[in-house]
N, C-alpha and C positions, 0 to 999 in steps of 0.2 A: 548314432542313436537308433535304437530299435523302433520300427514303425508299429504303431498300435493297430490291432485288428479292429474291425468295425464294431465288434461286441465290446471290446475294452474301451473304445472311444465313446460309445453310447453310455457305458457305465459311468465314466467320468463326467460326461455331460449331465446325466440325470442326478448324480449325487453331489456335484460340486458347483453347478451353475447357480448364481443368485436366484432366490425363489421367485420374485416378481417376474424376472426375465424368463425363467424356465416355464412357469405355469402359463404365462401369456403366450409363449411360443408354441406350447402344446394346445392351449385353449382356442386360439384364433382359428386354426384350420378345422378343429373339431366343431367349433361354433358355426363356421362357414358351412360345413357339411350339413349340420342340423338345419341351418337356415335354408339352404337349397332344398333339402327334403321337404321342409314345411312349406316353402314358397310354391313348389310344384304341386303339393297337396292342395294348397289354397287355389292354385290355378285351376286344378280339376274342379274344385267347388265353384269357382267363379264361372267357368265356361259351362258347366252343367247347369248352374242356376239360370243361365240364359234360356235353357230349354223350357223350364217351368218350375213351379214350387214343389210339385211331387217328385220331380227328378232330383232337385236339390235335397229333399228329405231322404231320398233313396241313398244318396252318398253317405248320409249319417248312419243309415242302417248297415251298409256294407263296411263302415268304419270298424264295427265290432269284429268283422272277419279279419281285417287288416291288423287290428290290435292283437288278435290271437296269433297270427303269423309272426308278428313282431315279438310276442311273448316267447315263442319257442326259439326263433332265431336269435333274439336278443339274450335269452337265457343261456344258450350255448356260447354266444359271443362274449357276453360279460363274464360268464363263468370261466371260460378258458383264458380270456384276457387278463383277469385278475391273477390267475395262477401263473400265466406266462410272464407278466411284468415282475412278479416276485422271483420266479425262476431265473430270469435274466439278471435280476439284482443279485442273486446268489451265484451267478456265472454258470448256470446249468442249461446251456443252449439246446442240447439234444432233448432234454426232458420238455423244454418249452415247445419244440417242434412236435413232439409226440402228443401233447395236449391239444395243440392246434389242429392236428390231423383228426384226432378223435372228435373234436367239436364240429369240424367242418362236415365230416361224413355223417355224424349224428343229426345235424341240422338238415342236411340234404334228405335223409331218410324220413324225418318227421314231416318235412315239406311235401314229400311225395304222398304221404298218408293223408295230409290235408287236401291235396289235389283230388284224390280218389273219393274221399268221403264227401267233400264239398260238391262235386259234380253229380254224385249219385243222389244226394239229398238236398239239392239246390233249393227247390221251392219251400219244403217244410222248414229249412234253416232260415230262409228269409222271413217267413211268417213268425218263427220263434224270436227273431231279432227285432221284431216290431214293425214289419212292413204291413201297411194297410192295403186294401184292394187297389187303390189308385197308385200306390208306390210300387207294388209288387213287380209289374213288368220292367220298370226301370231298375229295380234292385237286382232282379235276376240277370238282366243283360250286363250290368256292371260287375256283379260278383263272379260271373262265369269266367271272365278273363283273369280276375284276381286269383281265383283258385288255380287256374292253369299255370300262373306265374309263381305259385307258392314255393316250390322247391328252390327256385333261384332266389326269391326274396329271403327265405329262411337262411340259406347258406351265405348270402351276401353279408348278412349281419356279422357272421363269424369272420369273414375276410376283413371287413372294416375294423372290427374290434381287435383282431390280431395285429393289424398294421399299427393301430394306435397304441397297443400294449407294449410295442417295442420302440415307441417314441417317434414313429413315422406318421405323424398326424397329417402332414401335407400330402403324402402319397394317398392316404385314405380319402382325403378331401377331393383329390383330382377325379377319382372314379365316380363319386357321388355327384360332383358338380357337372360332369359331362352328361350323366344320365338325367340330371335335373333340367339342364338347359334343353336337352332333346325333348323331354316331356312337355315343357312349356311351348315348344315350337309345334309339336305334333298335336296337342289338344285342339286348337282351333282348326287345324288342317283336317283332322279325321272327323271331328264332331260336325263341322259346318261345310267345309269345302267338299268332302267326300260323303256328306250327309249320313254319317254312321251313328249320330246321336250319342247317347250315353255310353254305348259300346265303344265308340271311338275314344272316349276318355279313359276307359279301362285298358284298351289296347295300347294307348300311349304310355300309360303307367307301366304295363308289362314290358314293352320294348325298351323303355328307359332303364328299367331294372336290369334287363339283359345286357345293355351296353355297359352299365356300371360294373356288372359281374365280370364281363370279359376284360375290361380295363384293369380291374383289381387283380384278376388272375395273371395278367401279363406282368404285373409288378412282382407277384410272388415267383414267377418263373425267371425273373431277372436276378441280378446279384444284389439288388438293393435291400432285399429282405434277409434279416438274420434267421428268422424262423422259416422252416420249410414244411409244406403240406403234401403228403402223398399217402396212398394206401399202405405202402411198405412201413410207414411209421406208426400205423395204428397199434394201439395196445391190445393185448389179449387178456388184460386184467380188468375185471368188472370195477374194481375200486377206483381206477383212473377215470372211468366214465362217471361214476358216482361223485367223485370229487368235483368234476366240472358242473354236474347238475346241482350239487350242494351249494356251491358258490353262486351259480347262476339262478338258483331257485327264487331269490328275491326279485330278480327281473321278471322271471316267468310269472311269479305271483302278482307283481305290480301290473304288468301288461295283460296278464290273463284276467285280472280283476277289472282292468280298463275295458276289456271286451264285454264282461258281464255288466259293468256300469253303463256302458254305451247302450246295451240292449235294454236295460231297465229304464234308462233315460228316454229312449225312443218309445217304449211302451207307455210310460207315464205321460210323455208329451203328446203322443198320438190321440189321447183323450180330447185334446183341445184342437185337433185337426192337423192337416199337413203343414199349415203355416207355422204352427208351433214347433213341429219337428224340424222344419227348414231353418227357423230362427235360431233354435238351440244348436243345430249343426253348424251354422255359420259362426255363431258366438264361440262355440268350442274350438273351431279352427283358428280363430284369432287368439284365444287363450292358449291353445297348443303352440302357436307360433312363439309366444313369449316363453312358455315352458321349455320349448326345444332350444331356445337361445341359452337358457339357464343350464339345461342338461349338457349342451355343447361345452360350456365353460367347465362344467364338472367333469366331463370326459377328458378335458385337458389336465385336470387335477388328479384324476385317478391313477394313471400310469406313474406320475411323479410320486404320489403317496406310496404306491405299491413297490416301486423300485427302492425307495428310501427305507421303507419298512423292512423289506427283504435284506437290505444292506445294513440294518441296525442303526440308521441315522434318524432317530426318533424326533429330535427337535425340528428336523426339516419336515416331518410329517405334520406336526402341529402348525408350523409356519405356513405350509402349503394350504391347509384347511382355512386358517384365518384370512390369508390373502384372498383366496377364492371366494369366501363368504362375503367379504367386504365388497369386492368387485360385483359379485352377483346381486347383492342387495341394492347397490346403487343402480344397476341396470334395470332391475325389477321395478324399483320405485319410479324411475323415469318413464318406463313403459306404462305403469299404472296411471300416472298423472295424464299422460298423453291420451291414452285410450278412454279415460273417464270423460274428457271434454270432447272427444271426437267419436264417441260410440255410435251415435245415430248415423253420422256420415259413413262410417266404416260398414255398417250393416247395409245401408242404402247402396253402397258400391256393388254389392252382390245382387240385391233384389230391389231395385229402385221403384219398380212398378207394383209392389205389394206392401201397402201401408201396415198390414197386420204383422208381417214378418219383421218390418222395421221396428214397430212398437215393442214386440215381444223380445226381439234380439237386443235392442238397446238396453233394456232393463237387465237382461242376463249378463251382458258385457260389462255393465257398470258394477254389478256385484263382483264379477271376476277381477276388475281393475282395483277394487277396494282391498282385496287380499293379496295382490301381487307383491307388495313389499315383504311379505312373510314367506314367499315361495322358495327363495334361494337357500336360506338356512336349512330348512327341513330337507330339501333335496340333497344338499351336500353332506348332512349327517348320515343320511341313508347311503349315499355313494361311498362315503368313507368306510362305513362298516362293511359294505360289500367288497370293495376293492382290496381290503386287508384280510378278507376271509372269515369275517364274523357273520356267518350265514343266518343264524337264528335271530339275532338282533336286527339284521338287515331285512329279514323276511317280515318281522313284526312291523317295522317302519314302512316297508313297501306295501303291506296289506292295509295299513291304516288309511291311506288317502282314498282309495277306491274300493275298500272292503269294510274294515272294522267300523269306520265312521260313515262312509258314503252309503252303503246298502241300507242301514236303518233310516238314514236321513231321507233318501229318495223314496223309500217305501212309506214313511210315516208323514213327512212334512207336507207333501201335496194333498194328502187326505185332510189335513188341518187347514191349510191356507191356499189350496188350489194351485193354479199355475205359478204363483210366486214361489211356491215350494220347489217346483221343478227348476226355476231360474236360479235359485240361490243354493241348490243342493251341493254342487261341486265346490263353489267358493267356501261354503261353511265347513265342508269336510277338510279342505286345505288348511283352514284356520285351526281346526282341531289338531291336525297333523303337526302344525308348527309347535303347538304347546307341548305335545307329547315328545317331540324331538329334543327339547331342552334338557331333560334329565338324562337322556341317552348320550348326548354330547358331553355333559359334565362327567358322567360316569366313565366314559371312554378315556378322557384326558387324565383323570385321576387314577383309575384302576388299571389301565392298560399301558398308556404311554409312560406315566411317572413310575409305575411299578416295574416295567421292563428296564427303564433307565437305572432304577435302584438295584435291580437284580444284576444288571450288567456291571 
């Protein structure tokens, strides 16, 4: 009997394995990766919060920079990953490698541009992102090393997504987990033992990203990866790069708007002092923790949907969406209930000695908990459109959460109801995004899935 190639074996796995088992096997490593990333981001926030309220607020300011880096890296990563999973489903391995190479070197180049621009305009950028006079020294010290790490951070998103797109979520998880564990170990060492303050937290993040980067590259250089990345595989056709950017644009839009939203939130919260910025920053980190769990589950769903869509197995696309949405909604609801009742204790864990931070943060976190049960569905509708190449619809959905709805809410609501408007801006935007996702999902199942089945 002829032995199957790794590409053929992967095709059979992705198109024939029972859906609950397949999505779970893809989602658990992806979810673990997202959890590790979020946990070490929270560790940064926790250890920096011990320095002081202004330092804690500064992390929120620099979060806008990290969102921008994630927007570019994630855009190249998700854009290429979507195409790669479909190309592998069509058994076109060489084309998959070409798209991976284009995405990697594209992300590396944009990361280098962020490095140069960020260091040259460091102080005005921090001011623009909402840093007050008391936050500014901390924000500059933290952001400096984040900008230096930008090329590695950008291109790491591509390596991670390419691994997941070929169904090797465990390998992608290993690189992130090693970096995450290192970051959590280095934070207290550099911040307190070596007395480097907030700069130590940023250096810890940069070093952990470098370790993840090296580990993932080692995997690509091994025989474990079907997809290969090298300058020799770069395309000379502009349309190939545009194809990546077209599919990845929803991610760029979503994360780019997250950067804008973070800046607007900091500006609006700073009116009420550093305590308000610190409280909203901490609350958002907890909210982001849950959201990243949901995104991790969805990242397990996306290559499954892409493979099966490319292979013409449309019933499996529907089945994967339904299973993922049910699981994600159950997880979101459980987190929402838990966080509602523990909100005050959670905020106090970061800043136990600042009653104002606890008061403001508890209210913000309870608003977030109230809308968590609606988060999974809207996230997976967006991810489904993106991973199957429906860039326009995916972009509209991506722009809704932190753009179409969020920007008017954060600009108008605080002017009407004050600090309460700042606290409820993101949850209210998420609720609006849930409602707009419903007709998008119904249309897709009726007009795309059913129509293709009929045409076939």
